[in-house]
C-alpha positions as CSV (number, residue, x, y, z in Angstrom):
1,M,11.6,-29.3,5.0
2,L,9.4,-28.4,2.1
3,S,7.7,-31.8,2.1
4,E,7.0,-31.6,5.7
5,R,5.2,-28.3,5.4
6,W,2.9,-30.0,2.8
7,N,2.0,-33.2,4.7
8,D,-1.3,-31.5,5.7
9,V,-2.3,-31.0,2.1
10,E,-2.8,-34.5,0.8
11,G,-1.0,-36.5,3.4
12,G,2.1,-37.4,1.6
13,F,5.4,-36.2,-0.1
14,H,5.2,-33.5,-2.8
15,P,7.8,-31.5,-4.5
16,A,8.2,-27.7,-3.6
17,S,6.2,-26.7,-6.8
18,A,3.2,-28.8,-5.8
19,P,1.4,-26.1,-3.9
20,D,1.4,-23.7,-6.9
21,Y,-0.6,-26.2,-8.9
22,L,-3.0,-27.4,-6.2
23,P,-6.6,-27.8,-7.6
24,V,-8.5,-24.6,-6.6
25,E,-11.1,-26.4,-4.6
26,R,-8.4,-28.0,-2.5
27,L,-6.5,-24.7,-2.0
28,R,-9.6,-23.2,-0.7
29,E,-10.1,-26.0,1.9
30,V,-6.4,-25.5,3.0
31,Q,-7.0,-21.7,3.1
32,L,-10.2,-22.0,5.3
33,R,-8.6,-24.4,7.7
34,R,-5.5,-22.2,8.2
35,L,-7.7,-19.1,8.5
36,R,-9.7,-20.5,11.3
37,A,-6.6,-21.6,13.0
38,V,-4.7,-18.3,12.7
39,V,-7.6,-16.3,13.8
40,T,-8.0,-18.6,16.9
41,R,-4.2,-18.1,17.6
42,A,-4.4,-14.4,17.3
43,Y,-7.6,-14.2,19.4
44,D,-6.0,-16.3,22.2
45,N,-2.6,-14.6,22.3
46,V,-2.9,-11.0,21.0
47,D,-4.8,-8.6,23.1
48,L,-5.3,-6.0,20.5
49,F,-7.0,-8.5,18.2
50,R,-9.1,-9.9,20.8
51,A,-10.3,-6.6,21.8
52,R,-11.2,-5.5,18.3
53,M,-12.9,-8.8,17.8
54,G,-14.9,-8.1,21.0
55,E,-15.9,-4.6,19.7
56,R,-17.6,-6.4,16.7
57,G,-19.1,-9.1,18.8
58,L,-17.0,-11.7,17.1
59,T,-15.2,-15.0,18.1
60,P,-13.2,-17.4,16.0
61,A,-16.3,-19.6,15.9
62,D,-17.9,-17.1,13.6
63,I,-15.4,-17.8,11.0
64,R,-17.1,-20.5,8.9
65,T,-16.2,-19.7,5.4
66,L,-13.6,-17.7,3.5
67,D,-16.1,-15.0,2.9
68,D,-16.3,-14.5,6.6
69,I,-12.8,-12.9,6.5
70,A,-14.6,-9.6,5.6
71,Q,-16.1,-9.4,9.1
72,L,-12.6,-9.4,10.7
73,P,-10.9,-6.0,11.8
74,F,-8.1,-4.5,9.6
75,T,-4.5,-4.3,10.9
76,V,-2.6,-1.1,9.9
77,K,1.0,0.0,10.2
78,V,0.3,2.3,13.1
79,D,-0.8,-0.8,15.1
80,L,2.6,-2.3,14.7
81,R,4.3,1.0,16.0
82,D,1.7,1.5,18.8
83,T,2.5,-2.1,20.2
84,Y,6.3,-1.7,19.7
85,P,8.2,-3.8,20.3
86,F,6.5,-7.2,21.2
87,G,2.8,-6.4,21.5
88,L,1.5,-8.3,18.6
89,F,3.5,-11.5,19.2
90,A,1.4,-14.7,19.6
91,S,4.3,-16.9,20.6
92,P,6.4,-16.8,23.8
93,M,9.8,-15.5,23.4
94,G,11.3,-18.8,24.0
95,E,9.8,-20.0,20.7
96,I,11.0,-17.0,18.6
97,V,14.3,-17.6,16.9
98,R,14.6,-14.5,15.0
99,L,13.6,-10.7,14.9
100,H,13.7,-8.4,12.0
101,A,12.7,-4.6,12.0
102,S,12.1,-1.9,9.4
103,S,14.3,1.1,9.1
104,G,12.1,3.2,11.4
105,T,12.6,6.4,9.3
106,T,9.3,7.8,10.6
107,G,9.7,6.9,14.2
108,K,10.1,3.6,16.0
109,P,10.9,0.7,13.8
110,I,8.4,-2.1,13.1
111,V,9.4,-5.4,14.7
112,V,8.5,-8.7,13.2
113,A,9.3,-12.2,14.7
114,Y,9.6,-15.7,13.4
115,T,9.4,-19.2,14.9
116,R,11.4,-22.0,13.5
117,D,8.3,-23.0,11.5
118,D,7.9,-19.5,10.2
119,L,11.4,-19.5,9.0
120,N,10.7,-22.8,7.2
121,V,7.7,-21.2,5.5
122,W,9.7,-18.3,4.5
123,A,12.3,-20.5,2.9
124,E,9.6,-22.5,1.3
125,V,8.0,-19.4,-0.5
126,M,11.2,-18.0,-1.5
127,T,12.1,-21.3,-3.1
128,R,8.9,-21.3,-5.0
129,T,9.8,-17.7,-5.9
130,F,13.1,-18.6,-7.4
131,A,11.8,-21.6,-9.1
132,A,9.0,-19.5,-10.7
133,C,11.7,-17.2,-12.0
134,G,13.5,-20.0,-13.8
135,L,16.3,-20.7,-11.2
136,H,17.5,-24.3,-10.5
137,R,19.9,-26.2,-8.4
138,G,23.4,-25.2,-9.5
139,D,22.6,-21.6,-10.3
140,I,25.1,-19.1,-8.7
141,V,23.0,-16.3,-7.1
142,Q,24.6,-13.0,-6.1
143,N,22.3,-11.6,-3.4
144,A,22.7,-7.8,-3.2
145,F,19.7,-7.3,-1.1
146,G,20.7,-5.8,2.3
147,Y,21.4,-8.1,5.2
148,G,20.8,-7.2,8.8
149,L,17.4,-6.0,10.1
150,F,16.1,-5.6,6.7
151,T,14.2,-8.8,5.7
152,G,15.3,-8.8,2.1
153,G,18.9,-10.3,2.4
154,L,18.3,-13.2,4.6
155,G,14.9,-14.0,3.1
156,A,16.3,-14.5,-0.3
157,H,19.5,-16.2,1.1
158,Y,17.7,-19.1,2.8
159,G,15.3,-19.6,-0.2
160,A,18.0,-19.8,-2.7
161,E,20.0,-22.2,-0.6
162,A,16.9,-24.4,-0.1
163,L,16.4,-24.5,-3.9
164,G,20.0,-26.0,-4.2
165,A,21.6,-22.9,-5.6
166,T,25.0,-21.5,-4.6
167,V,24.5,-18.1,-2.6
168,I,26.9,-15.4,-2.7
169,P,25.9,-13.0,0.4
170,V,27.5,-10.0,-1.0
171,S,24.8,-7.7,0.3
172,G,24.4,-4.1,-1.0
173,G,26.9,-1.4,-2.0
174,N,30.5,-1.5,-2.9
175,T,29.6,-1.6,-6.8
176,E,33.0,-2.3,-8.0
177,R,33.3,-5.4,-5.8
178,Q,29.8,-6.5,-7.0
179,L,31.1,-6.5,-10.6
180,M,34.3,-8.3,-9.8
181,V,32.2,-11.0,-8.0
182,M,29.7,-11.2,-10.8
183,K,32.5,-11.7,-13.4
184,D,34.9,-13.8,-11.5
185,F,32.4,-16.1,-9.8
186,N,30.4,-16.8,-13.0
187,V,27.2,-15.4,-11.4
188,S,24.0,-16.7,-13.2
189,A,21.4,-14.7,-11.2
190,V,21.4,-11.6,-9.2
191,C,18.9,-10.3,-6.4
192,A,18.7,-6.4,-5.9
193,T,16.5,-3.5,-6.0
194,P,15.9,-2.5,-9.6
195,S,17.2,1.1,-9.0
196,Y,20.5,-0.2,-7.5
197,F,20.9,-2.6,-10.4
198,I,20.6,0.2,-12.9
199,H,23.5,1.9,-11.2
200,V,25.4,-1.5,-11.5
201,I,24.8,-1.5,-15.2
202,E,26.2,2.1,-15.4
203,R,29.3,1.4,-13.4
204,A,29.9,-1.8,-15.6
205,N,29.7,0.5,-18.7
206,D,32.3,2.9,-17.1
207,M,34.6,-0.1,-16.5
208,G,34.3,-1.3,-19.9
209,L,32.4,-4.6,-18.7
210,D,29.6,-5.8,-20.9
211,L,27.2,-7.6,-18.6
212,R,25.6,-9.2,-21.6
213,E,28.8,-11.2,-22.2
214,L,28.7,-12.8,-18.7
215,P,26.9,-16.0,-17.7
216,L,24.3,-13.7,-15.9
217,H,20.7,-14.6,-17.3
218,T,18.2,-13.7,-14.5
219,G,17.5,-10.7,-12.1
220,I,15.2,-10.9,-9.2
221,F,14.1,-7.5,-8.3
222,G,11.9,-6.1,-5.5
223,A,11.6,-3.8,-2.5
224,E,10.3,-0.8,-4.6
225,P,7.9,-0.2,-7.4
226,W,9.3,-0.2,-10.9
227,S,7.9,0.2,-14.3
228,E,7.8,-1.8,-17.5
229,E,10.1,0.7,-19.0
230,M,12.7,0.3,-16.2
231,R,12.3,-3.5,-16.8
232,R,13.1,-3.0,-20.5
233,R,16.2,-1.0,-19.8
234,I,17.5,-3.4,-17.3
235,Q,16.9,-6.4,-19.7
236,D,18.5,-4.5,-22.6
237,G,21.5,-3.2,-20.5
238,A,22.3,-6.6,-18.9
239,G,21.0,-9.1,-21.3
240,I,19.0,-10.8,-18.7
241,R,15.4,-11.6,-17.8
242,A,14.2,-9.3,-15.0
243,Y,11.5,-10.6,-12.6
244,D,9.4,-8.7,-10.1
245,I,8.8,-10.2,-6.7
246,Y,6.6,-8.9,-3.9
247,G,6.8,-9.0,-0.2
248,L,6.7,-6.9,2.9
249,S,8.2,-7.2,6.3
250,E,4.9,-7.0,8.1
251,I,3.7,-10.0,6.5
252,I,6.9,-12.2,6.1
253,G,9.5,-10.3,3.9
254,P,10.1,-11.2,0.3
255,G,8.3,-14.2,-0.8
256,V,4.6,-13.2,-0.7
257,G,4.3,-13.2,-4.5
258,S,6.4,-13.6,-7.7
259,E,6.2,-13.4,-11.4
260,C,6.6,-16.5,-13.4
261,E,8.3,-17.0,-16.8
262,H,5.4,-15.2,-18.6
263,Q,6.1,-12.0,-16.6
264,D,2.4,-11.2,-16.5
265,G,1.4,-10.5,-12.9
266,L,2.6,-11.7,-9.6
267,H,1.4,-15.0,-8.3
268,I,0.5,-14.7,-4.6
269,F,1.5,-17.7,-2.6
270,E,-2.1,-17.8,-1.2
271,D,-1.7,-21.0,0.6
272,H,0.2,-18.9,3.1
273,F,-1.0,-15.3,2.4
274,Y,-4.6,-14.7,1.7
275,P,-5.3,-11.7,-0.7
276,E,-8.3,-9.3,-0.9
277,I,-8.8,-6.1,-2.8
278,I,-10.7,-3.3,-1.0
279,D,-11.9,0.1,-1.7
280,P,-9.3,2.3,0.0
281,E,-11.9,4.8,1.1
282,T,-14.6,2.6,2.4
283,G,-12.9,-0.7,3.1
284,A,-15.4,-2.7,1.2
285,V,-14.2,-5.9,-0.5
286,L,-14.0,-5.5,-4.2
287,P,-14.6,-8.4,-6.6
288,D,-11.6,-9.9,-8.5
289,G,-10.7,-7.7,-11.4
290,E,-11.4,-4.3,-9.8
291,E,-8.5,-2.1,-8.8
292,G,-8.1,-1.2,-5.1
293,E,-5.9,-1.6,-2.2
294,L,-4.4,-5.0,-1.5
295,V,-5.0,-6.5,1.9
296,L,-3.2,-9.6,3.2
297,T,-3.7,-12.1,5.9
298,T,-1.1,-14.6,7.0
299,L,-2.5,-18.0,7.1
300,S,0.4,-19.9,8.8
301,K,2.5,-17.3,10.7
302,Q,2.9,-18.4,14.3
303,A,5.1,-15.7,16.0
304,M,3.2,-12.8,14.8
305,P,0.0,-13.6,12.9
306,I,-1.4,-10.5,10.9
307,I,-5.0,-10.3,10.1
308,R,-6.2,-8.3,7.1
309,Y,-3.2,-6.1,6.9
310,R,-3.7,-3.0,4.7
311,T,-0.7,-2.8,2.6
312,R,-1.6,0.6,0.9
313,D,-0.3,-1.0,-2.4
314,I,-2.7,-0.3,-5.3
315,T,-3.3,-3.4,-7.7
316,R,-6.1,-5.7,-8.8
317,I,-6.4,-9.4,-8.9
318,I,-6.1,-10.8,-12.5
319,T,-9.1,-12.9,-13.4
320,E,-7.5,-14.6,-16.4
321,T,-5.7,-18.0,-15.9
322,C,-1.9,-17.8,-16.3
323,A,-0.5,-19.8,-19.1
324,C,2.0,-21.4,-16.6
325,G,-0.8,-23.4,-15.2
326,R,-0.4,-22.3,-11.6
327,S,-3.7,-22.2,-9.7
328,L,-2.6,-19.3,-7.5
329,R,-4.2,-16.0,-8.1
330,R,-2.2,-13.2,-9.6
331,I,-2.0,-9.5,-8.9
332,R,-1.0,-6.7,-11.3
333,R,2.5,-5.3,-10.6
334,V,2.3,-2.7,-7.9
335,G,3.1,0.7,-9.5
336,R,1.8,2.9,-6.8
337,R,0.7,3.1,-3.2
338,S,-2.2,4.9,-1.8
339,D,0.1,6.6,0.9
340,D,2.8,7.8,-1.6
341,M,0.4,10.1,-3.4
342,F,0.9,13.7,-3.0
343,I,-1.4,16.5,-3.9
344,I,-0.3,19.6,-6.1
345,R,-2.8,22.3,-6.6
346,G,-5.6,20.0,-6.1
347,V,-4.3,17.2,-8.3
348,N,-3.5,13.8,-7.0
349,V,-0.1,12.7,-8.3
350,F,1.8,9.4,-7.9
351,P,5.6,9.2,-8.6
352,S,4.9,6.2,-10.8
353,Q,3.0,8.5,-13.1
354,V,6.0,10.8,-13.4
355,E,8.3,7.8,-14.0
356,A,6.1,6.5,-16.8
357,A,6.3,9.8,-18.6
358,L,10.0,10.3,-18.2
359,L,11.1,6.9,-19.3
360,A,8.9,7.0,-22.3
361,V,10.9,10.0,-23.9
362,E,14.1,9.1,-25.8
363,G,17.2,10.5,-24.3
364,T,16.3,10.2,-20.6
365,L,18.0,8.0,-18.0
366,P,16.2,6.2,-15.4
367,H,17.3,8.5,-12.5
368,Y,15.0,11.3,-11.4
369,Q,13.8,13.2,-8.4
370,I,10.5,15.1,-7.6
371,I,11.1,18.2,-5.4
372,L,8.0,19.7,-3.7
373,T,8.2,23.2,-2.3
374,R,5.6,25.9,-1.3
375,D,6.0,29.6,-2.5
376,H,3.6,32.1,-1.0
377,G,1.2,29.4,0.1
378,L,1.1,27.7,-3.4
379,D,2.5,24.2,-3.8
380,Q,5.2,23.8,-6.5
381,M,6.4,20.7,-8.1
382,A,9.8,20.4,-9.9
383,V,11.3,17.4,-11.5
384,E,15.1,16.8,-12.0
385,V,15.9,14.0,-14.5
386,E,19.1,12.8,-16.0
387,V,19.6,12.7,-19.7
388,T,22.1,10.9,-21.8
389,P,25.6,12.6,-22.6
390,E,24.5,12.9,-26.2
391,V,21.5,15.0,-25.3
392,F,23.4,17.1,-22.6
393,S,26.2,17.9,-24.9
394,D,23.9,19.8,-27.3
395,K,23.2,22.7,-25.1
396,V,20.5,24.4,-27.2
397,R,18.5,22.2,-29.6
398,A,18.5,18.7,-28.0
399,L,18.0,19.9,-24.5
400,E,15.1,22.1,-25.3
401,D,13.5,19.4,-27.5
402,V,13.8,16.9,-24.8
403,R,12.5,19.3,-22.2
404,A,9.5,20.3,-24.3
405,E,8.6,16.5,-24.9
406,L,9.0,15.7,-21.2
407,A,6.9,18.6,-20.1
408,K,4.1,17.6,-22.6
409,A,4.2,13.9,-21.6
410,I,4.0,14.8,-17.8
411,E,1.1,17.3,-18.3
412,Q,-0.8,14.7,-20.3
413,I,-0.5,12.2,-17.6
414,I,-1.0,14.3,-14.4
415,G,-2.8,17.2,-15.9
416,I,-0.7,20.0,-14.6
417,R,2.5,21.7,-15.7
418,V,5.7,21.2,-13.6
419,A,9.1,22.8,-13.6
420,L,11.7,20.6,-15.3
421,R,15.5,20.5,-14.8
422,L,17.6,18.3,-17.1
423,V,20.8,17.4,-15.6
424,E,23.9,15.5,-16.6
425,P,24.5,11.9,-16.0
426,R,25.5,10.9,-12.4
427,T,24.2,14.3,-11.0
428,I,21.4,12.6,-8.9
429,A,22.7,10.6,-5.9
430,R,22.5,6.8,-6.3
431,S,21.0,4.6,-3.7
432,E,22.3,1.2,-2.6
433,G,18.8,0.2,-1.4
434,K,15.4,1.7,-2.2
435,A,15.6,4.9,-4.3
436,K,14.3,8.1,-2.7
437,R,12.1,9.6,-5.5
438,V,10.3,12.4,-3.7
439,I,12.0,15.1,-1.7
440,D,9.2,17.1,0.2
441,K,10.5,20.6,1.3
442,R,7.0,22.0,1.9
443,A,7.2,21.4,5.7
444,I,10.7,22.6,6.1
C-alpha cells in the first residue's frame, strides 16, 4: 500500500519513510502537481468552492506555482456546518467508504468523508507518525483514543497495524481495565490524550502500580494542546518518551504532523498537507519563522478536498533544519488557538498561559479549571487548581505560600489578578477524552 502511493514520486518502490527525506526541490514538484490536481477536483465537483473561485475571477488554470495558493479562497469551520452533511463532497457516495463526524457540541456535527485511497493515505501518514516516534514492527500499542465517529481511534489503529505493530483497540475510559491491559499484555506504547494519561498515571499510583517498571516506553499524545511541563510530568511519572502529534478531522484526522525523536517541533507531512502561516487578522501570508495562524490544504484528498483551511491554531514554521534529516518543514507545538482566547477586563487570555503559570509552581497538579463569571457587568475570572496532598495537609502555611506564588505567576503572565482556589487532589472531574479547561458562565 505505501509503495503504491509513492509510485508517482520517482517511479519505483520506496519504503514508508522515503517521503520524509525527499529532496526539497522534488517535494515542491510533488506539491505543485498535487495542488493543481486538487484545485481542479474541488472546482469541478464542489459548488461552494467553484462559486468562490468565480467571485475572484479564478479558474484552476491560474494556479501555476505554489505561491499562487495565496490567491485561493479560505475554508472555515462554518463552511462545513453550512453545507452539512454532504455539501463539500467531491466524490459520489458510491466511492465513499467511510464517514466520520465531530462531536457537534456547538450545533450540527462536522461530517468528513474518505474514499479507499483516502484511507490508504491516512494509514500511510499515521505509519510515518509512529515511525517518527520510534515505534517499529513488533511494538504492542494500546490505543486509548476514542473509536466511533471521532477520528482518533481508527486513524491511529490502521496506521499502527500498517507499521506492523500489534494493536489493542481498548478505546478510552475504564481506567482500571486500561492498567490491567497495559501490565498483562506487555504494552510498549500507548496512544491517548495527555490529560487522560495523567489520570492513568494517578490511578496507577493509587493501585500501587509503577508504570516505570513496565515495558511501556513510548506515549503518542494528541487531540488537545499540552505544555512542556505537562510532557515532563508524563515522562517522569510513567518513565516514557512522550511525543506530540497533530491532526484535525477537517483535514484527515491524526496524522497531519508529528514530532520525531528530537521532540523539537512537529514535522508536517506536507506531501499531503500544504502548510501556510497567515496573519489571523488580515489573512496575509507570513514568511516562515513568523507566528500566526496555521492554514492547511489537502493535496491528495479525494472525497472531500479542503482548500486553505483556517485551523485557528497559532504556531510558526521553524526555519532551522531538524537534526533528524527530514526535509519536511516543522511547526512549533500548538499551545493556543485564536478561538480559545477570552477577554477579561480588556486583557486577552489563553488557557495555555494559565497552565504554564500553574505547572511552574511546585506543589500543583496538572488539573485545573478556569471559571468565567460576570458580576454587576464586570467579568470575573477564577482558577481552581489541585495541589498535592502534602500541600493541602498544611492548611495554613503551605496553602497560603502556594496561593501567593500562583497568584504572582499568573499575574506576571497575563497581567491581571485572578481569584484562586486551591483544592484537594481528585476534586476536579477527570475527562476520558479532551479536558474541558474553561467554564464560561457569563452567558448563563
